[in-house]
C-alpha positions, 0 to 999 in steps of 0.5 A: 692568774689566781681564780676563786673555783666554784661549780655549777653542777659537775662543771668547774668555773672560775672568777678572776681574783682581780675581780673580787672585793669579797667573799661572803656567806650566803644570806637572806636576800630581798626579791626584785620584782619584774627582773629576770629569774637569775637576779636573786635579789638584793644584799644589804651590804653595810647598809648598801643595796647590792644586787646578787646574781645566781650564776647557776640560774644564769648559766644553767637555768637551775637556782643556786642550792643553799649549801654550807659552801655557797657563797656570795662574791662581791665583784667590782662591776663596771657599769658604764663604759669608759666613765669610770663607774664601777659598782658592787655586784654579788655573785651567788656561787655554789660549792666554792672550793677555793683559789686555784693558780691558772698558767697562762699556757693553760688557757685557750678560746672556749670556742663557744659565742652563746654565752658572752660571760664564759671566757677562756678555759684552762686545760691540763689540770685534770678538769676543765675550768671555765673562766668567767668574764665579770664584765660581760655578765649582764646584758645592757637591758638588765644592767639598767635595771639593776644600776639605773643611770645617775644612781651611784 
């Protein structure tokens, strides 16, 4: 499986390429009041407002630093269960390093149930790589705030 590798602090994370539609430079965002701190804002993507989640804020409670290698990764986010409602969601990711191939044999259960968006880990590559499960990033409450029913 191919993944886009980025960092949160010293830890390496990976987003499966199959979930990614594009990778953009960090851009100005419009704030969204009354949302959790990890909602970085809205991105104007060719006239479409796209909510952006700060992955560092979500996982480590520290806002992402805007560096030369900070990117907004646009993923295909499944909003409704089984109804085919897929919308763009932006993920603010620090220190994006590029693409890495992860062998299925290198993947193992992470053994942690505290963060539902964290999936398997890849070991044996020199340093551990934690996979991010895109479909589990948002709680039902935040999903309802960012993607209200009936709006596409």
